[in-house]
N, C-alpha and C positions, 0 to 999 in steps of 0.2 A: 180073304178076310169076309167075316160074316155080316159086317155092316152095322155092328152096333156102336153106340156112342163111345163105349169104353175102348173098343178098337181104335175108333178114329182119334180119340185123345192120345193113345199109346203111339200112334204113327206120328202125330204131331210132336210129341215130347221125346221121343227116342234119340234124335239128334243130340240131346243134352245127356252124353253118355257118361259124364263124371258124377251124374246123379244116379241114385238107387231108384228103381221103379218098383213100388209096392203095390200089389194088386189085392185089395180087400175082396175077396170072393172065394167061391169054391174052387177047387183045384181044375174043374172043367173049363172055367172062364179063361184061366191062364194057359191051358192046353190048347184051347181053340184059337189062341192068338199067337201061337208058336212063329207062325212066319212072318209077324210084324218085327220081329227081333233081327231080322235082316235090313232093317231101315239103315241107310248110310248115316255115317257122322264124320265130321271132320275133326273130332276130338282125337288127339294123339296120345293122350294119357290112359289110363286103366278105362276100358270100355265095360261098362256094368250092365249094358241092356241084353247081352245073351244069357244072363244068369237066372231071370225070372223068379223074383221074389214075390210070394203070395201069403195070404193069411189062412187059406184052406178052410173056409167057413164051412161048417157041418150042420147037420140037422139040428143038433143041440144049440149051436149059435143062433140059428134062425129062430129058435123059440125063446132062448133066453139073452139073445144079444150078443154080438161080437165085438164090442167096444175093448173089453179086456184083451182080447187075443190081438186086436190091432195094436193096443199099446205094448204088448209082449214083442210083436214083431218089430215094431220101431225101435225098442230098446236093443234087441238082438242086432239089427242093422248097425246102430250106432256103435255098440260095443265092438262088433266084429269087422265093419267095413269104414266106419267114421266117414261118410260121404259128405261132398259139399251140400248136397241137398237130398231130401227124399220126396219123390212125387207119389202121392197116394191115389189110387184109382178107385173110384166108386163104381160097383156094377149094379145091374138090375136088382139082384138078390139083396145086396147091402142096403140099397136105397129103399126097397120095399118093407125090409125089417126096421127101418129106422135108425139104423146106428148113427151116431152123431160124429161122423168123421171130422168135421170142422173143429168141434170142441176137442176131441182127441188130440188132433194135429197141434192146436194151440197149446194144450197142456204139455205136450211132448216137447215141444219147441221151446217152452220155458224151461223145461227141466234140463234140457240138453243145451 
């Protein structure tokens, strides 16, 4: 592990395998944390941790904001997986550009 706060959060929450773990970040953040998907879980149902959902924040998202991409990703997950919960991880990139993850999560929770 690289030691960033995002990876620490992932390691702490991965045992909740019935939730989908959505990383709001560039693809490189998701790839760098691949080894954390081996975190053990006692959940005997469908294990969502090896799948690796992420929003793939691009340069355009850094300039214009990635809130819509986050909303679209949550909608996709709910429609295709219908998990018990979605954990949304913020990374340094989305924190620096000021995406309002709390607001998006609240609106999407009300919607679904």
